[in-house]
N, C-alpha and C positions, 0 to 999 in steps of 0.2 A: 505492500501499501503506500502511495507517497502520498503526502502532502500537499496541497494547494499552494501557490505560489503566495498569497495571501497570506501565510499562516508561517510560512517560513521566516526563520528568526535572522536579522541581518547584523553584523555588529554597529551599535550605535555612536560606541565612543571610537576617540579619534585619538592618538595618540600625540601626545602633547609636544607642540613645537618646540624645538630646541631654542636656549636662549642662546644671544649672541655671546661669546666669551670675551673676555677685556684684554685679555693673552694672547689673541688671533690677528694677525696682520690685516689690517684696512686694506690693504693693497692685492694679498695674495691669499689670506685666509687659513694660512699655517701658523702652526703656536712658534710666538715669538721667546726668548730667552732673557730672564731678565738682566741688565748688567748695572744699577743704580735702581737705590730708594734713598729717599728724602723728605723729610719732615721739619725739618726747619725753618719753614717758610709758615707751620702753621697745618699746609695741607700735604694729605699724603701723595707725592708723586712719585715714579715708579718710569725708568727708564728703558724699553722694550727693546731689543734687535733680534730681527726676523731673518736668517741665517739664508735665507731663501732668495729674497730680495735684495740684501744689504741694507734695508733702511733701518733707521732706529727711531722709533715713538715712545713719545711722555706720554703715560697716560697720570691724569687726575683721580684718586680714588675718595676723594671729600676732605673733609676737615681729619690730622689727625687725630690720635687719640687722644693725644699728651694736651691737645691744645682743648678737647671737648672737657676733660677732669679741669682740667686748668678754669676755664669757662665756669665750670657749675661749681668748684671751692671758691670765686671770686665772689659768685652770686650766695653763697651761704654765707660768707663771709660777711657780706653788705647785710644781710638778715638777721645775721647775730645781730650787728652795731645798731642799729634800727628800735632792734627790739628788747634793747639792755643789753 
């Protein structure tokens, strides 16, 4: 016995789309090697080199952790001084 086509189960879920990698080369899409990491400016900046293209790319990952913690500590200190 075969089922009518309206009763056959079809997969409704689609696989999740792959998120673009921050370490993938914007030119060729291959993974890049980490060359340098700096947080001195308050932002987490990393320099990557693509061996295939020979290009270097600077990626900004947002504020550095030490900067976030320092700003939070300053805000707490201000609140303490205001509250006595």
